[in-house]
C-alpha positions in Angstrom: 66.7 -152.8 -119.8 68.8 -152.8 -123.0 70.2 -149.6 -124.5 67.9 -149.8 -127.5 64.8 -150.2 -125.3 65.9 -147.1 -123.3 66.6 -145.2 -126.5 63.1 -146.1 -127.8 61.5 -145.0 -124.5 63.5 -141.7 -124.6 62.4 -141.0 -128.2 58.8 -141.7 -127.2 59.1 -139.3 -124.3 60.7 -136.7 -126.5 57.9 -137.1 -129.0 55.2 -136.8 -126.3 56.8 -133.6 -124.8 57.3 -132.0 -128.3 53.6 -132.7 -129.1 52.6 -131.1 -125.7 54.8 -128.1 -126.4 53.6 -127.7 -130.0 49.9 -128.0 -128.9 50.4 -125.6 -126.0 52.3 -122.9 -127.8 50.0 -123.0 -130.8 46.9 -122.8 -128.7 48.4 -120.0 -126.6 49.4 -118.1 -129.8 45.9 -118.4 -131.1 44.5 -117.2 -127.8 47.0 -114.2 -127.8 46.0 -113.2 -131.3 42.3 -113.4 -130.4 42.4 -111.8 -127.0 45.2 -109.2 -127.1 45.4 -107.9 -130.7 43.3 -105.7 -132.9 42.1 -106.8 -136.3 45.3 -105.4 -137.9 47.4 -107.7 -135.7 48.7 -104.9 -133.4 49.0 -105.9 -129.8 46.9 -103.6 -127.6 49.7 -101.6 -126.0 48.2 -101.2 -122.5 48.0 -105.1 -122.4 51.6 -105.8 -123.4 52.8 -106.4 -119.9 49.9 -108.9 -119.4 50.8 -110.7 -122.6 54.5 -111.2 -121.6 53.8 -112.3 -118.1 51.0 -114.7 -119.0 53.1 -116.1 -121.9 56.0 -116.8 -119.6 53.7 -118.5 -117.0 52.0 -120.6 -119.7 55.3 -121.7 -121.2 56.8 -122.6 -117.8 53.7 -124.6 -117.0 54.2 -126.6 -120.1 57.8 -127.3 -119.0 56.7 -128.4 -115.6 54.2 -130.8 -117.2 57.0 -132.2 -119.4 59.3 -132.5 -116.4 56.6 -134.4 -114.6 56.2 -136.8 -117.5 59.9 -137.6 -117.4 59.8 -137.9 -113.6 56.8 -140.3 -113.7 58.7 -142.4 -116.2 61.8 -142.6 -113.9 59.5 -143.5 -111.0 57.9 -146.3 -113.0 61.0 -147.7 -114.6 64.1 -147.0 -112.4 64.5 -149.2 -109.4 63.5 -147.7 -106.0 67.2 -148.1 -104.9 68.1 -145.3 -107.4 65.1 -143.0 -107.2 63.1 -143.6 -104.1 60.2 -141.1 -104.2 58.3 -139.1 -106.7 59.8 -135.9 -105.2 63.2 -137.3 -105.8 62.2 -138.2 -109.4 60.8 -134.7 -109.9 64.0 -133.1 -108.6 66.2 -135.3 -110.7 64.1 -134.6 -113.8 64.0 -130.9 -113.3 67.8 -130.6 -112.9 68.3 -132.9 -115.9 65.7 -131.2 -118.1 67.3 -127.8 -117.5 70.8 -129.2 -117.9 71.6 -127.8 -114.5 72.9 -131.3 -113.4 73.9 -130.8 -109.8 75.0 -134.4 -109.7 73.7 -135.1 -106.2 71.4 -137.7 -107.7 72.6 -139.7 -110.7 71.3 -142.8 -112.3 73.3 -146.0 -112.6 74.9 -147.1 -115.9 71.8 -149.0 -117.0 69.7 -145.8 -117.0 72.0 -143.0 -118.1 70.8 -143.0 -121.6 67.4 -141.7 -120.4 68.8 -138.8 -118.5 71.0 -137.7 -121.5 68.0 -137.8 -123.7 66.0 -135.8 -121.2 68.7 -133.1 -121.2 68.6 -132.9 -125.0 64.8 -132.7 -124.8 65.1 -129.9 -122.3 67.6 -127.9 -124.4 65.3 -128.2 -127.4 62.1 -127.1 -125.6 63.7 -124.4 -123.6 65.2 -123.0 -126.8 61.7 -123.2 -128.3 60.3 -121.3 -125.4 63.0 -118.6 -125.7 62.2 -118.2 -129.4 58.5 -117.9 -128.7 59.0 -115.3 -126.0 61.3 -113.4 -128.2 58.7 -113.5 -131.0 56.0 -112.2 -128.7 58.3 -109.4 -127.4 59.4 -108.5 -130.9 55.8 -108.2 -132.1 55.0 -106.0 -129.1 58.1 -103.8 -129.7 57.5 -103.5 -133.5 53.9 -102.5 -133.3 54.4 -100.2 -130.3 57.1 -98.2 -132.0 55.5 -97.6 -135.4 54.6 -94.2 -136.4 
């Protein structure tokens, strides 16, 4: 594949994962507001722990889905000589998405653009997750320490 084709595929994957993350976080935020807050927006204090743990699990689940989408793409596009199994594609995708990059599996020169774009995608979405968790924690902290 040509670099421009890979770039286009990477942009499409980034768009898909951003839509998934946006949909997931907005749905989860609406659920949190409906299930764990009073009418005045205050988080029910005895449920704060549940809110934080469930939020982390939901957001990590979104990331795993996004990693799977990248892995499926690698499995479909990259020759079997480079990524032999779905497990190998998942592992490669996970270490690339998180920018961990062990380097024990790497793609050949024809495919490197995709892995770089996945790393950028992961940085963006992990930052988004961090900001969302911080916002939830800040809301809990602010309302639990008001007089």
